[in-house]
N, C-alpha and C positions, 0 to 999 in steps of 0.2 A: 543524567544525573537524577534520581528523585528529590523531592524538595525537604523529606526528610534528613538525607545527605548531605544537600545544601545548606540546612537551617544548623545542622552539627558542625560542618567545617566552618562557618560564618562566627560561628559562637567561639570556637576553639580559637581562630583569626582574632576575634575581639577581645578575648583571655588575654591572649600573649601581648595585643598592644596595649593593654592598660597594666600588665605584668610592667610592661618596657617604661610606660610612664611613671608607674609608681617605684622603680628601681632607680630614676634618673631624680626624683624626687627625695629619694630616701638616701642617696648618695651626695646630695649637693650640689649635684650637677645642675638642675634646676631647678627653681622654686615653683610651688603649689601655684602661684598665680602665673605664670609662665605656661605651666602643663595644663589647668582647667580650661581655657578655651578650646583646646584642642582635643581633652577630654570629653567634653560636653559634645562638640561635632561630630566626634566618634560616633560616641553612644547614639546621638541623633541618628545617622548614618544607620548605623545597625539597625535600629528600630525601624526606620523606615525602608530597609531592604527585607526586613523580617516579614513586615508586616505584606508588603510586595508579593513575597514567595508564598504567604498562607492564604492571599485571598484570589489568587491565579492573578494578579496585576504584576506580575515581574517586568513585562514588556509592554512599554505605553501603547507603541504602535501594531497595528491591524494590516494586514492586505488589505487593498482598495477593493472594492466590487467588481470592478474595472479589469483586476488582476484575475479574480476567479472566473470574468465570463470569458476572459482570454484564455485561460487554462483549460477549462471545459466547455470550448468552443465544440467539440464533437458531440458530447454527450448533451449538450442545451439544445443543439439544431436550432428551431425556430419557436421554441416555445415562447409564448406569449411576448411575440414580437411587436405585438401591436397594443399593448397594453405595459408600460413603462412602470407602472406601481405593482402591478403582480411580477414584472420582470425582476425588479429590485428584491420583491419579497423570496423570491427563488435565490436568487445570488447570496441575500443576508443568509437563506436557510443552508446554501451551501458553505459559505464560511464558516458558520458555526459549527457544519459539520466536519470540515478540517483542522477546527481548535477543538476539535473532542469533544463538542457539549454537544450530545447527540439526543438527548431530552428535547433542550430548546429548539433545535434544528426538525427535529419530529413534529412538536407542538406547531411549528411554523407550516412543516410541508402537508402535515395532516389537514389545517384549516386550507391549505391555497389547493389541495387536492377536489375540494368542490366548487373551485372557480377553475376548473378547467376544460377547456371547449374543445380544442384540436389534438391531434393524435400526438403532436409534438410536446405538447403541454402535459398530456397524461403520463408519458414516459418519462420525462426529464423530471417529474414528480417522483414517478415511482422508483427510477432508479436511486434516487438519493435517499428516499424512505428506506431501500431495500439495504442499501449500503450503510445508512445508522443503525439499520436494527442487524447488519452482519458483523458490525465493529464495535458494538456495544454485548455482543454476545446472545442474539436473538436470534437463532437461524432460522428457527421455524416459521418466525413473523416476516422475515425477509422472503423466505419461498413464498408463502402466501401474497405478500404484496407482486412478487413476478409471476406467479402461476397465471393468472388471469390472461397476462399478454402471450405467455407462452402457447397458452391453450387454442387463444384465436391469433396466433402465427403473427400478432403485431411488433412482437419483441425486437429489441435493437442488439447489435451485436454485443455489445458490453452487458444487455441483461443477460444474453445467454451465457455469457461467459461466469457471470456471477451465479448461474444458476449452476453452472458445470462445474464450478468452484466448492460451492454448497453439495454437492451431490461426492462430489471426491473428500474432500476433507472434513464433511460433516455427517453425511448421512451414509457413507462407505458403500453406495451405487454408483461402480464405476460404468456399466454400460449406459445408464443415464448421462452420466458425466458425460463419457465420451460423443453422445447423441448433442448433448448440448454445445459440448466444442465444436462440434461437427455444422451444426445450425448459426455457431458464431463464424467459422473459415469460409461457411458458402458465402457469408454478408460483408464480412472484411478478408479479403484475398492475401490481405499485407501483414497479418499477426503471425509471424515467427513463434510468438510464445505461446499461442494455440495450438498452432500445427504440432509444436515440440510435446506440449501436453497429451496431446491424441496418442501421437507416434508412443510415448513412455506407457502410456496405459492400455496400449495396444499390445506391446510388447510382453507386461507385465501378465496378460491374459492370454498370450500364446499366439497372438494373430501377428505373424512375420512381416506380411504382405501390407498390412494396413500401417505397420511401425515403420517399412520402408516408404510407403508412399507418403506419410507426413512429416518422417524426417527429413528428408527429400525435399520436400516444401518450404520447411521451417530453413532449409541451407540455402534453397534458392532464391527464399528473401533475403536473409541474412545469413551470409556466409562466414560470419562470425560467433555462430550459434554453436559452439563445441562438444552441449550437449546432445545435438541431435548428429555431429560428426561421429561424437563417440559410440552413440547408439548404432551407428549404421557399420562403424568396425565391428564390434561386437556381433551383430548378426552375422557378417557376411563371413567372419570368422567363424561361428558356429559352420554356417552353410560350406566353409572349404573352399569360397573367392578368394585367394589370396590377394589377386590383383586391386579390388574392390576395398576388401581391408585393410590394406595398406594406404590406399590412396584417403580412404576416413580417417585412417589414425594419423596421418600427417596432416590434414585439414584440421581435426581436433586440436592438435597439440600447437598447430600455429597460430591456432583462434584462443589458446592459453588452458586446455587442458591437461593437467599434471601426467607427463608419459610414463610413470612407474605405476600410477593408479589406475589408467586407461589397461594397461599391460596386465595389472593383477586382475582386473575386472573380465576382461577376455578371457585369462584362464580361468577364472571362476565358470563362468558360462561356458566355458566348451567342455565342461567335465560333465 
């Protein structure tokens, strides 16, 4: 719910409550002196809540830095392991990123960028700088941050995944997207989402062998990946391999794919 909707809803509720108080006084059910303290308390509460929403302080509590250190353990790696102050600054920037305060996070990360010494330091800072740019609609800048690590083959699977996503969603370059996703799949052999993305793009480009390879890998990692099973059912139906088509059709439906939608898709691609 947007802040504007919250404010309108609260204002309407506040007016209803005031109306109830006013009606009880008008009908003589309660005196003004009885209702006045409650009206003042209600008005004060209303003003306080509106102020918190307007200033972005609706919630007092924030997740601890330890929470983000645990949540992003893989992405952080050994970054700043021997410097508690710099590690804290990195975690504070990550927290700001998760709070959608991208400008503030970027300021911290840009300053920290000049205090990096190890490969893990540089990669962690770059990863979250790129994410801040991506999520704030600055895709070109995000790619510029990642590009040096890609060129030197220092990139982590997370950076390759983000580059693949940028190529796929914003730069309309499926060849590069597949290249980056494949790099990510080489570094992390347990990511079924990446394998499924490669399979889907390979299928759209007419490369059925690659689509089969990566859809199969996705299912080997996660047999609940119904998108991969559905894709294989479609491909094998196109190839006339009824046994395999039925096998993957069943797998897809068991994993949650809508049976009617899959049948329609098979019919569509079989034309």
